C-alpha positions in Angstrom: 84.9 98.5 144.4 87.8 97.6 141.6 86.7 98.6 137.7 87.0 96.1 135.6 89.6 95.2 133.3 89.3 95.8 129.7 90.9 93.1 127.5 93.1 94.3 124.5 93.1 90.9 122.2 96.1 91.4 119.9 94.2 89.8 116.5 96.7 89.9 113.3 100.2 87.5 112.8 100.4 85.0 109.9 100.4 81.9 111.6 103.7 80.7 109.4 104.9 78.4 111.9 101.1 76.1 111.6 101.2 75.6 108.4 99.2 74.2 106.3 96.3 74.5 108.9 97.5 78.4 109.4 98.3 80.6 106.7 98.2 84.4 105.9 94.7 84.4 104.8 93.2 82.3 107.3 95.6 83.1 110.3 95.6 80.5 113.7 93.9 82.4 115.8 91.0 81.7 114.2 91.6 78.1 113.8 90.2 74.9 116.2 93.7 73.6 116.8 93.4 72.2 120.6 90.2 72.1 120.6 85.9 73.2 119.6 86.3 76.1 120.1 88.9 78.7 117.8 92.1 79.9 119.8 90.9 83.5 119.4 87.8 82.1 120.8 89.1 80.5 123.7 91.3 83.6 124.4 87.9 85.8 124.3 86.2 83.0 126.7 88.8 83.6 129.1 89.3 87.0 130.1 85.3 87.7 130.7 83.4 87.6 133.5 82.9 89.4 136.9 86.1 91.8 136.5 86.5 91.7 132.6 84.7 94.7 130.4 83.9 94.2 126.6 87.5 93.6 124.7 88.3 96.1 122.4 90.0 94.1 119.6 92.9 94.9 117.1 93.1 93.4 113.8 93.5 93.4 110.2 91.3 94.3 107.6 91.0 90.8 106.4 90.2 89.6 109.3 87.8 91.6 110.7 84.4 89.8 109.4 85.9 86.7 110.9 86.8 88.5 114.0 82.6 89.3 114.3 81.6 86.6 113.2 83.7 84.3 115.5 82.7 86.1 118.9 79.2 86.2 117.9 79.1 82.3 117.7 80.5 82.5 121.5 77.7 85.4 121.9 80.0 88.1 122.9 80.2 91.4 122.0 83.6 93.5 122.0 83.6 97.3 123.0 86.0 98.1 119.9 87.4 96.6 117.2 90.7 97.9 115.8 91.6 97.6 111.5 95.5 98.3 111.3 96.1 100.2 108.2 99.1 97.5 107.9 101.0 94.5 110.2 103.3 97.3 112.3 103.7 94.8 115.0 102.8 95.3 118.9 103.9 98.3 120.3 101.8 100.4 117.6 98.8 97.8 118.3 99.0 98.3 122.0 99.1 102.1 122.0 96.0 102.4 119.8 94.9 100.6 122.2 95.5 102.7 125.0 95.0 105.9 123.1 91.7 105.0 122.2 90.4 103.7 125.7 91.9 106.8 127.5 89.8 109.3 126.0 86.8 106.9 127.5 87.9 105.7 129.7 91.6 107.3 131.8 91.2 105.6 135.0 90.9 102.3 133.7 93.0 99.0 133.8 93.9 97.4 130.6 95.1 92.9 130.4 96.4 92.6 126.6 97.0 89.4 125.4 97.5 87.7 122.3 94.5 86.2 120.6 96.6 82.7 120.2 97.3 80.9 123.2 96.7 78.1 124.8 95.7 78.7 128.4 93.0 75.4 130.1 92.6 76.7 133.3 91.0 79.8 132.7 90.1 80.1 136.5 93.2 80.1 138.1 94.3 82.6 135.3 91.7 85.1 136.0 93.4 84.9 139.6 96.7 85.4 138.8 95.4 88.4 137.2 93.6 90.1 139.9 96.5 89.3 142.4 98.7 91.5 139.5 95.9 94.2 140.0 97.0 96.2 142.9 100.4 96.5 141.5 99.0 97.7 138.4 96.6 100.3 140.6 99.9 101.5 141.9 101.9 102.5 138.5 103.8 99.4 137.6 103.5 97.4 134.0 103.0 94.3 135.3 103.7 91.3 132.8 103.0 87.5 133.4 105.9 85.1 133.3 105.6 81.5 132.6 106.9 78.9 135.0 109.9 76.8 132.5 109.7 73.2 133.2 112.4 72.7 130.0 114.8 74.3 128.9 113.1 76.6 125.7 114.9 78.4 122.8 111.9 79.5 121.6 110.8 82.1 123.8 112.5 85.1 125.7 112.9 84.6 129.6 112.1 87.1 131.9 115.0 87.3 135.2 113.5 87.9 138.2 115.7 90.1 141.2 114.5 87.0 143.6 112.6 83.5 144.1 109.7 83.3 142.0 106.5 83.2 143.7 103.3 82.5 142.0 100.5 84.9 141.9 102.2 87.6 143.7 104.2 90.5 142.0 107.6 91.1 142.5 110.4 93.1 140.8 111.4 92.0 136.9 114.4 92.7 136.6 115.4 91.8 133.1 114.1 90.5 129.7 116.4 87.7 128.0 116.1 87.1 124.1 115.5 84.1 122.8 118.5 81.9 124.1 120.5 79.2 122.9 120.1 75.8 124.1 123.2 75.9 127.1 122.0 79.3 127.5 118.4 78.5 128.2 119.5 74.6 130.0 121.0 77.3 132.8 118.4 79.9 133.4 115.6 76.9 133.5 118.5 75.3 136.5 119.4 78.8 138.2 115.3 79.3 139.4 115.5 82.5 138.3 113.9 83.0 135.5 110.1 82.4 133.9 109.4 82.1 129.7 107.9 85.6 128.9 104.6 85.1 128.0 104.0 88.5 126.5 100.6 89.1 128.6 100.8 92.8 130.1 98.6 94.3 132.8 99.0 97.7 133.4 96.9 101.3 133.7 95.7 104.2 131.0 97.8 106.5 132.4 100.5 104.2 133.0 101.2 103.3 129.4 100.7 106.6 128.0 103.5 107.7 130.5 106.1 105.2 129.4 105.1 105.8 125.9 105.6 109.9 125.9 109.3 109.2 128.2 110.1 106.4 125.8 108.5 106.3 122.3 107.0 109.5 121.7 107.1 109.8 117.7 105.2 106.6 118.0 103.0 107.9 120.2 102.1 110.6 118.2 101.6 109.2 114.5 99.2 106.7 116.5 97.6 109.6 117.7 97.0 110.8 114.4 95.7 107.4 113.2 93.6 106.9 116.5 92.3 110.6 115.7 91.7 110.3 112.2 90.5 107.2 112.4 86.9 106.4 110.8 84.1 104.4 111.9 82.9 101.5 109.2 80.0 99.4 110.1 81.4 99.0 113.8 84.8 98.8 113.6 87.6 101.4 113.9 89.8 102.3 111.0 92.6 103.6 111.4 93.9 106.3 109.6 96.2 104.8 107.3 98.7 108.0 106.7 100.1 108.1 109.7 100.1 104.7 110.5 102.2 103.9 107.4 105.0 106.2 108.9 105.1 103.8 111.8 108.0 101.8 112.7 107.4 97.9 112.4 108.9 97.3 116.6 107.6 94.8 119.3 106.3 96.7 123.3 109.2 95.2 124.7 111.8 96.9 122.3 109.4 99.9 122.8 109.2 100.3 126.0 109.2 97.8 128.2 113.1 97.1 127.8 113.8 100.7 129.1 110.6 100.7 131.7 111.5 101.2 135.3 108.4 100.5 136.7 108.1 97.0 135.5 106.4 94.2 138.6 106.6 90.4 137.4 103.5 87.7 138.4 104.9 84.6 138.5 102.0 81.9 136.9 102.3 77.8 137.3 99.7 76.7 135.0 100.3 75.0 131.4 100.6 77.6 129.1 101.8 77.3 125.0 101.4 80.2 122.4 101.4 76.8 120.0 104.7 78.4 118.2 104.8 74.9 116.2 103.8 71.6 115.7 106.3 70.4 118.6 104.1 72.7 120.4 100.7 71.1 119.1 102.2 67.8 119.6 102.5 68.7 123.3 99.8 69.9 124.0 97.7 67.8 122.8 98.9 64.7 125.6 100.4 61.8 123.3 99.7 58.3 124.6 102.0 56.5 125.6 104.1 55.7 122.6 103.9 59.5 121.7 101.7 59.5 119.0 98.8 62.5 118.6 95.9 61.9 116.0 93.7 64.3 115.2 90.7 63.5 112.0 90.9 61.1 110.2 94.3 59.5 110.7 95.8 56.4 111.7 99.1 55.8 113.3 100.4 52.1 113.0 103.8 51.3 114.7 104.4 55.2 115.0 106.0 56.7 117.5 106.5 60.6 119.0 104.9 62.0 115.6 101.5 63.6 115.2 99.2 62.8 112.7 96.5 64.9 111.5 94.2 64.8 108.6 91.7 68.2 108.3 89.4 66.5 105.5 87.3 64.0 106.7 87.3 63.1 103.6 90.5 61.7 103.2 92.2 58.8 105.4 96.0 59.1 106.8 97.5 56.4 107.4 101.4 56.7 109.5 103.4 53.5 109.1 106.5 52.8 111.5 106.7 56.7 111.7 109.6 58.6 113.9 109.3 61.7 115.7 107.6 63.2 112.7 104.7 65.9 112.2 102.5 64.9 109.2 99.6 67.1 108.6 97.1 66.1 105.9 94.9 69.2 104.1 92.7 69.6 101.0 95.5 70.9 98.8 98.6 70.4 100.9 100.9 68.2 102.9 103.5 68.6 105.9 105.5 65.8 106.1 108.5 67.6 109.1 111.2 66.0 111.2 109.5 67.4 114.5 112.6 68.6 115.6 112.7 71.1 112.8 109.1 72.5 113.4 110.5 76.3 113.2 111.2 75.5 109.8 108.2 75.4 108.4 108.3 78.8 108.2 110.7 78.2 105.0 108.8 75.7 103.4 106.3 78.8 103.6 108.8 81.3 101.8 109.5 78.3 99.1 106.0 78.0 98.0 105.7 81.7 97.9 109.2 81.6 95.4 107.0 79.1 93.6 104.2 80.9 93.5 101.7 78.4 94.6 98.5 79.4 96.1 98.9 76.7 98.6 101.7 78.5 100.7 99.3 81.1 102.1 95.6 81.0 101.0 93.7 78.3 102.0 90.8 76.2 99.3 88.0 77.9 101.7 87.7 81.7 101.4 85.9 83.1 104.4 83.7 86.1 103.2 81.8 88.6 105.9 78.5 86.8 104.7 79.8 82.8 104.5 82.4 81.2 102.6 83.1 79.0 99.4 85.5 76.6 97.7 86.5 75.4 95.2 85.4 71.7 93.8 86.2 71.2 90.5 88.3 74.1 87.7 88.2 73.5 84.1 89.3 75.5 80.9 86.1 77.5 80.7 84.4 76.3 84.0 84.4 76.3 87.5 82.0 74.4 89.9 82.1 76.1 93.7 80.5 75.0 97.4 79.0 78.5 98.6 77.4 78.2 101.7 75.1 81.9 103.2 75.3 82.4 106.9 71.2 83.0 108.0 70.2 87.2 107.2 73.0 87.6 105.3 73.6 88.3 101.4 76.0 89.2 98.6 76.5 92.3 96.7 74.7 93.2 94.2 77.0 92.3 91.4 77.7 91.4 87.6 80.6 89.8 85.3 82.1 91.0 82.4 83.1 87.3 81.0 80.9 84.6 83.3 77.0 83.1 83.5 76.6 81.5 86.5 74.2 78.8 87.5 72.8 78.5 91.3 71.7 75.0 92.9 70.1 75.2 95.8 71.3 72.0 97.8 70.1 73.1 101.9 67.8 76.2 102.9 66.4 78.6 100.3 67.8 81.4 98.4 66.1 85.3 97.8 67.7 85.9 94.1 67.8 88.7 92.7 68.5 88.9 88.6 67.7 92.5 86.8 64.3 93.6 88.4 63.2 90.1 89.4 63.2 88.8 93.0 62.3 85.1 93.5 62.6 82.5 96.3 64.9 79.1 95.2 64.2 76.6 97.4 66.3 72.8 97.8 66.6 71.0 94.4 65.8 73.3 92.5 67.9 75.8 90.0 68.3 79.7 88.8 70.9 80.9 85.6 72.1 83.9 85.5 73.1 85.0 82.4 76.1 86.9 81.0 76.6 90.5 82.4 72.9 90.1 84.4 73.0 92.3 87.7 72.4 89.5 90.4 72.4 89.3 94.1 71.6 86.4 96.6 70.5 86.4 100.0 69.6 84.0 102.7 66.4 85.1 104.4 66.0 81.8 106.7 67.4 81.2 109.6 69.4 77.9 108.8 72.2 78.4 106.4 72.1 78.3 102.8 74.5 76.0 100.2 74.0 76.0 97.0 76.2 75.1 94.1 77.6 77.0 91.8 78.7 76.1 88.2 80.1 79.4 86.0 81.0 79.0 82.6 82.8 81.5 80.4 86.5 82.9 79.1 87.4 84.0 82.8 86.8 83.1 85.8 88.7 85.5 88.2 87.7 86.2 91.4 88.6 89.7 90.4 85.3 89.9 87.0 82.9 91.7 89.0 81.4 94.5 88.9 79.5 96.1 92.8 77.0 98.2 92.5 75.5 97.7 96.6 77.0 96.2 98.9 76.3 96.0 102.3 80.0 95.4 103.6 80.8 98.5 102.1 83.7 97.0 100.5 85.5 98.2 96.9 85.5 97.5 93.3 86.4 94.2 92.5 86.4 92.8 96.1 84.8 88.8 96.3 81.5 87.5 96.7 
């Protein structure tokens, strides 16, 4: 019987092309864009079940608790979560997972996949992976090519040496960079090219050999990062010193374009990397007028447009819109020509240059214990809504410049102030004086919601002295 395939989910990236929904602090893989689950959750489900082992996730430190929380929500446990000290593109990320697994499962097959793709027919895709297994077991590095249905300039393409047959591994002739429109139209018409999905199946041994041959210096640094890794609350933190010396390089450039043992399996099912709002519009299935509406939005006499509102307390109305994307968030609104979806990153750059927080952060800040959002802020006060997960606790801390009032509106809080511990239930409140050591915990089985009123001369999130923290964060970390 064949061994289980180990999925390696790549879970980094800033997602600037789907701003303002996706931002550096909460990139698109964690957002619910096309359904009730996040893209990361859907990807994890798709690569699970018979024939698959528990996944390895490669992500950044800022997202480690989001990964565990979203996996727990779909009742999945990862084999490992590798924490990159800094983003270094796909080649180092994949190499780290391969080196990590080589010591534990040297005969394993690995399926590398981005965590932000949409593949609606999970069963069909799993069958395609199974069709690729014999080639991978024979030492081939197998990539998956998507049957193109348009002259797409936003994807790389794969050149085949023979007519593609769905579900059949065949030699891969070459990788083609993202083409211009005329080239893309010629590739589409010729019928001998597929889109490059960036999904790969290979054995541990095959990829180690390829890295040794084509990127030996990078492999040596990755090995040092894995060997020097530190365990941290169930995560594996790769050593930062060797990691910092790695190139920012994709697996295509580092290995795939140089390897001679490449195969491709065509996949004819629906697929999208949701690389921009145009892709979201297409994936959502426009109505007869070409209109897609999400959330509390209304389209009147509109054509070929996307209207999306994220806040249930707002109403977005479009009248007479043509070929537009309109996305409304509580703190930012995007209005763009649909044909210029790839230029949304220019908006992010412009906002960063202005120092606008909206460029990279959401108004809701996700923490390992839950989340908070600011409801109102003034010169010497701030009002927040705070939600704490069941069983979670904030750190034991104090503040130099502010006092806090906590009003519980849902659930029960266990509150420590100095040496006193008390339960605070719905419609009750408690006062934390400036400088007092304090902690908030949720001892219940339901989320705890409270309103926090801060008063003082300075209300920044870095005004914190931490004494104890179950999440092993340093001074100045939030919450």
